[in-house]
N, CA, C and O atoms as a GROMACS GRO file, in nm:
protein
  280
    1MET      N    1  12.957  11.036  11.834
    1MET     CA    2  12.934  10.919  11.756
    1MET      C    3  12.830  10.832  11.834
    1MET      O    4  12.844  10.806  11.954
    2HIS      N    5  12.730  10.791  11.762
    2HIS     CA    6  12.622  10.710  11.818
    2HIS      C    7  12.667  10.557  11.807
    2HIS      O    8  12.711  10.507  11.704
    3ARG      N    9  12.651  10.496  11.919
    3ARG     CA   10  12.688  10.352  11.929
    3ARG      C   11  12.566  10.266  11.888
    3ARG      O   12  12.451  10.308  11.907
    4GLY      N   13  12.590  10.153  11.833
    4GLY     CA   14  12.483  10.067  11.788
    4GLY      C   15  12.407  10.010  11.900
    4GLY      O   16  12.459   9.999  12.011
    5HIS      N   17  12.281   9.972  11.876
    5HIS     CA   18  12.196   9.905  11.980
    5HIS      C   19  12.240   9.775  12.031
    5HIS      O   20  12.211   9.742  12.146
    6ILE      N   21  12.309   9.699  11.952
    6ILE     CA   22  12.369   9.572  11.994
    6ILE      C   23  12.491   9.594  12.087
    6ILE      O   24  12.505   9.522  12.186
    7GLU      N   25  12.577   9.688  12.057
    7GLU     CA   26  12.686   9.726  12.142
    7GLU      C   27  12.648   9.776  12.277
    7GLU      O   28  12.715   9.744  12.376
    8VAL      N   29  12.544   9.853  12.286
    8VAL     CA   30  12.482   9.903  12.419
    8VAL      C   31  12.425   9.789  12.491
    8VAL      O   32  12.442   9.779  12.612
    9ASP      N   33  12.354   9.696  12.422
    9ASP     CA   34  12.298   9.575  12.489
    9ASP      C   35  12.402   9.492  12.547
    9ASP      O   36  12.385   9.439  12.656
   10GLN      N   37  12.516   9.477  12.476
   10GLN     CA   38  12.628   9.392  12.519
   10GLN      C   39  12.693   9.446  12.646
   10GLN      O   40  12.733   9.375  12.738
   11GLU      N   41  12.701   9.580  12.643
   11GLU     CA   42  12.760   9.647  12.760
   11GLU      C   43  12.664   9.616  12.889
   11GLU      O   44  12.713   9.588  12.999
   12ALA      N   45  12.540   9.623  12.869
   12ALA     CA   46  12.439   9.607  12.976
   12ALA      C   47  12.444   9.461  13.027
   12ALA      O   48  12.435   9.437  13.147
   13ILE      N   49  12.460   9.368  12.936
   13ILE     CA   50  12.472   9.227  12.969
   13ILE      C   51  12.596   9.200  13.049
   13ILE      O   52  12.593   9.131  13.151
   14ASN      N   53  12.707   9.255  13.001
   14ASN     CA   54  12.830   9.243  13.072
   14ASN      C   55  12.831   9.308  13.207
   14ASN      O   56  12.885   9.251  13.302
   15ARG      N   57  12.772   9.426  13.221
   15ARG     CA   58  12.762   9.496  13.348
   15ARG      C   59  12.675   9.409  13.442
   15ARG      O   60  12.709   9.397  13.560
   16ASP      N   61  12.565   9.348  13.396
   16ASP     CA   62  12.483   9.265  13.493
   16ASP      C   63  12.557   9.140  13.529
   16ASP      O   64  12.545   9.093  13.642
   17ALA      N   65  12.634   9.083  13.436
   17ALA     CA   66  12.722   8.959  13.476
   17ALA      C   67  12.821   8.999  13.579
   17ALA      O   68  12.841   8.924  13.674
   18ILE      N   69  12.887   9.115  13.566
   18ILE     CA   70  12.992   9.157  13.663
   18ILE      C   71  12.929   9.174  13.794
   18ILE      O   72  12.982   9.121  13.892
   19VAL      N   73  12.817   9.245  13.807
   19VAL     CA   74  12.747   9.270  13.930
   19VAL      C   75  12.705   9.135  13.995
   19VAL      O   76  12.725   9.120  14.116
   20GLU      N   77  12.653   9.044  13.926
   20GLU     CA   78  12.615   8.918  13.977
   20GLU      C   79  12.732   8.842  14.028
   20GLU      O   80  12.727   8.780  14.134
   21LEU      N   81  12.843   8.844  13.948
   21LEU     CA   82  12.966   8.770  13.997
   21LEU      C   83  13.030   8.833  14.127
   21LEU      O   84  13.083   8.766  14.215
   22ALA      N   85  13.017   8.971  14.129
   22ALA     CA   86  13.066   9.042  14.255
   22ALA      C   87  12.985   8.993  14.368
   22ALA      O   88  13.041   8.964  14.474
   23LYS      N   89  12.857   8.984  14.354
   23LYS     CA   90  12.768   8.940  14.464
   23LYS      C   91  12.796   8.800  14.508
   23LYS      O   92  12.811   8.773  14.627
   24SER      N   93  12.804   8.708  14.408
   24SER     CA   94  12.824   8.569  14.432
   24SER      C   95  12.967   8.529  14.487
   24SER      O   96  12.984   8.427  14.554
   25THR      N   97  13.062   8.611  14.455
   25THR     CA   98  13.196   8.582  14.500
   25THR      C   99  13.242   8.670  14.615
   25THR      O  100  13.352   8.655  14.669
   26HIS      N  101  13.152   8.762  14.651
   26HIS     CA  102  13.175   8.856  14.771
   26HIS      C  103  13.306   8.942  14.739
   26HIS      O  104  13.387   8.970  14.828
   27ARG      N  105  13.322   8.980  14.615
   27ARG     CA  106  13.436   9.066  14.577
   27ARG      C  107  13.393   9.200  14.531
   27ARG      O  108  13.277   9.210  14.490
   28PRO      N  109  13.471   9.306  14.534
   28PRO     CA  110  13.433   9.439  14.495
   28PRO      C  111  13.417   9.433  14.343
   28PRO      O  112  13.484   9.360  14.270
   29VAL      N  113  13.312   9.525  14.299
   29VAL     CA  114  13.282   9.526  14.148
   29VAL      C  115  13.401   9.566  14.068
   29VAL      O  116  13.418   9.511  13.959
   30PRO      N  117  13.489   9.662  14.111
   30PRO     CA  118  13.596   9.697  14.027
   30PRO      C  119  13.695   9.578  14.005
   30PRO      O  120  13.745   9.561  13.894
   31VAL      N  121  13.724   9.498  14.107
   31VAL     CA  122  13.808   9.391  14.092
   31VAL      C  123  13.754   9.288  13.994
   31VAL      O  124  13.826   9.238  13.908
   32VAL      N  125  13.617   9.255  14.009
   32VAL     CA  126  13.553   9.162  13.920
   32VAL      C  127  13.556   9.204  13.778
   32VAL      O  128  13.581   9.127  13.686
   33LYS      N  129  13.524   9.346  13.763
   33LYS     CA  130  13.528   9.403  13.634
   33LYS      C  131  13.651   9.382  13.556
   33LYS      O  132  13.652   9.346  13.439
   34ARG      N  133  13.767   9.411  13.637
   34ARG     CA  134  13.897   9.403  13.570
   34ARG      C  135  13.915   9.259  13.525
   34ARG      O  136  13.948   9.237  13.408
   35VAL      N  137  13.895   9.163  13.607
   35VAL     CA  138  13.914   9.021  13.562
   35VAL      C  139  13.825   8.979  13.457
   35VAL      O  140  13.868   8.912  13.363
   36TYR      N  141  13.698   9.016  13.466
   36TYR     CA  142  13.598   8.986  13.361
   36TYR      C  143  13.634   9.046  13.231
   36TYR      O  144  13.632   8.979  13.128
   37ASP      N  145  13.667   9.169  13.233
   37ASP     CA  146  13.706   9.239  13.102
   37ASP      C  147  13.824   9.166  13.041
   37ASP      O  148  13.827   9.147  12.919
   38GLU      N  149  13.922   9.125  13.120
   38GLU     CA  150  14.037   9.059  13.065
   38GLU      C  151  13.997   8.922  12.998
   38GLU      O  152  14.042   8.888  12.889
   39GLN      N  153  13.912   8.850  13.070
   39GLN     CA  154  13.868   8.718  13.022
   39GLN      C  155  13.784   8.734  12.902
   39GLN      O  156  13.795   8.658  12.806
   40PHE      N  157  13.695   8.837  12.905
   40PHE     CA  158  13.596   8.845  12.788
   40PHE      C  159  13.680   8.888  12.663
   40PHE      O  160  13.657   8.840  12.552
   41ALA      N  161  13.776   8.980  12.684
   41ALA     CA  162  13.855   9.029  12.571
   41ALA      C  163  13.936   8.909  12.514
   41ALA      O  164  13.944   8.895  12.392
   42ARG      N  165  13.994   8.825  12.597
   42ARG     CA  166  14.072   8.709  12.554
   42ARG      C  167  13.982   8.614  12.477
   42ARG      O  168  14.023   8.569  12.370
   43LEU      N  169  13.867   8.583  12.522
   43LEU     CA  170  13.780   8.492  12.457
   43LEU      C  171  13.730   8.549  12.324
   43LEU      O  172  13.730   8.482  12.220
   44ARG      N  173  13.686   8.684  12.332
   44ARG     CA  174  13.635   8.746  12.211
   44ARG      C  175  13.735   8.745  12.100
   44ARG      O  176  13.696   8.728  11.984
   45SER      N  177  13.868   8.765  12.131
   45SER     CA  178  13.965   8.778  12.022
   45SER      C  179  13.979   8.645  11.941
   45SER      O  180  14.023   8.648  11.826
   46GLU      N  181  13.944   8.532  12.000
   46GLU     CA  182  13.954   8.406  11.944
   46GLU      C  183  13.830   8.346  11.897
   46GLU      O  184  13.834   8.243  11.830
   47ALA      N  185  13.712   8.407  11.930
   47ALA     CA  186  13.581   8.353  11.906
   47ALA      C  187  13.535   8.365  11.760
   47ALA      O  188  13.548   8.469  11.695
   48ARG      N  189  13.482   8.253  11.714
   48ARG     CA  190  13.415   8.270  11.583
   48ARG      C  191  13.263   8.281  11.603
   48ARG      O  192  13.191   8.343  11.526
   49ILE      N  193  13.222   8.219  11.708
   49ILE     CA  194  13.078   8.231  11.752
   49ILE      C  195  13.070   8.296  11.887
   49ILE      O  196  13.135   8.251  11.982
   50THR      N  197  12.991   8.403  11.896
   50THR     CA  198  13.006   8.486  12.018
   50THR      C  199  12.881   8.470  12.112
   50THR      O  200  12.869   8.545  12.209
   51ASP      N  201  12.792   8.379  12.085
   51ASP     CA  202  12.669   8.362  12.157
   51ASP      C  203  12.689   8.339  12.308
   51ASP      O  204  12.615   8.392  12.391
   52TYR      N  205  12.788   8.262  12.342
   52TYR     CA  206  12.813   8.216  12.476
   52TYR      C  207  12.927   8.288  12.542
   52TYR      O  208  12.976   8.237  12.643
   53LEU      N  209  12.975   8.402  12.496
   53LEU     CA  210  13.097   8.460  12.550
   53LEU      C  211  13.075   8.507  12.699
   53LEU      O  212  13.165   8.494  12.782
   54VAL      N  213  12.954   8.562  12.730
   54VAL     CA  214  12.926   8.605  12.860
   54VAL      C  215  12.927   8.491  12.958
   54VAL      O  216  12.978   8.505  13.070
   55LEU      N  217  12.870   8.372  12.917
   55LEU     CA  218  12.883   8.255  13.007
   55LEU      C  219  13.025   8.209  13.023
   55LEU      O  220  13.066   8.183  13.136
   56PHE      N  221  13.102   8.196  12.923
   56PHE     CA  222  13.235   8.152  12.934
   56PHE      C  223  13.322   8.248  13.016
   56PHE      O  224  13.400   8.206  13.102
   57ALA      N  225  13.307   8.376  12.987
   57ALA     CA  226  13.384   8.482  13.054
   57ALA      C  227  13.349   8.474  13.204
   57ALA      O  228  13.437   8.484  13.289
   58SER      N  229  13.222   8.457  13.235
   58SER     CA  230  13.179   8.459  13.375
   58SER      C  231  13.236   8.336  13.450
   58SER      O  232  13.273   8.343  13.567
   59ARG      N  233  13.240   8.226  13.378
   59ARG     CA  234  13.299   8.106  13.439
   59ARG      C  235  13.446   8.119  13.456
   59ARG      O  236  13.496   8.071  13.558
   60ARG      N  237  13.520   8.178  13.369
   60ARG     CA  238  13.660   8.193  13.385
   60ARG      C  239  13.687   8.297  13.484
   60ARG      O  240  13.785   8.283  13.558
   61THR      N  241  13.608   8.406  13.494
   61THR     CA  242  13.629   8.508  13.599
   61THR      C  243  13.609   8.449  13.735
   61THR      O  244  13.683   8.480  13.828
   62ARG      N  245  13.506   8.361  13.750
   62ARG     CA  246  13.487   8.304  13.882
   62ARG      C  247  13.608   8.202  13.918
   62ARG      O  248  13.645   8.187  14.034
   63ASP      N  249  13.660   8.140  13.822
   63ASP     CA  250  13.772   8.053  13.848
   63ASP      C  251  13.900   8.133  13.887
   63ASP      O  252  13.976   8.091  13.974
   64VAL      N  253  13.921   8.243  13.825
   64VAL     CA  254  14.034   8.325  13.856
   64VAL      C  255  14.010   8.381  13.996
   64VAL      O  256  14.100   8.377  14.079
   65LEU      N  257  13.894   8.433  14.024
   65LEU     CA  258  13.871   8.493  14.160
   65LEU      C  259  13.883   8.389  14.271
   65LEU      O  260  13.920   8.421  14.384
   66ASN      N  261  13.852   8.265  14.239
   66ASN     CA  262  13.852   8.152  14.342
   66ASN      C  263  13.993   8.080  14.341
   66ASN      O  264  14.013   7.978  14.408
   67GLY      N  265  14.094   8.142  14.259
   67GLY     CA  266  14.223   8.087  14.268
   67GLY      C  267  14.244   7.959  14.186
   67GLY      O  268  14.343   7.887  14.204
   68ARG      N  269  14.153   7.934  14.099
   68ARG     CA  270  14.163   7.812  14.011
   68ARG      C  271  14.232   7.856  13.880
   68ARG      O  272  14.201   7.964  13.830
   69ALA      N  273  14.325   7.776  13.824
   69ALA     CA  274  14.389   7.804  13.704
   69ALA      C  275  14.289   7.807  13.584
   69ALA      O  276  14.192   7.731  13.582
   70VAL      N  277  14.315   7.893  13.489
   70VAL     CA  278  14.218   7.911  13.381
   70VAL      C  279  14.298   7.861  13.253
   70VAL      O  280  14.245   7.863  13.143
   0.00000   0.00000   0.00000
């Protein structure tokens, strides 16, 4: 099954965000990916507008990794 161009782009954008968060928080990529995926899925399930999901998921991931309540 062929995935759409937009879906592939979103995966690349998410992957880039995860790698950047891992670098900036000094955490392993698998740990950051797990937290990011959880936050992104939670936000996406409730979102009517998805333009800023990566930004919000990144911010929430950083907060979780730094021990701040989300």
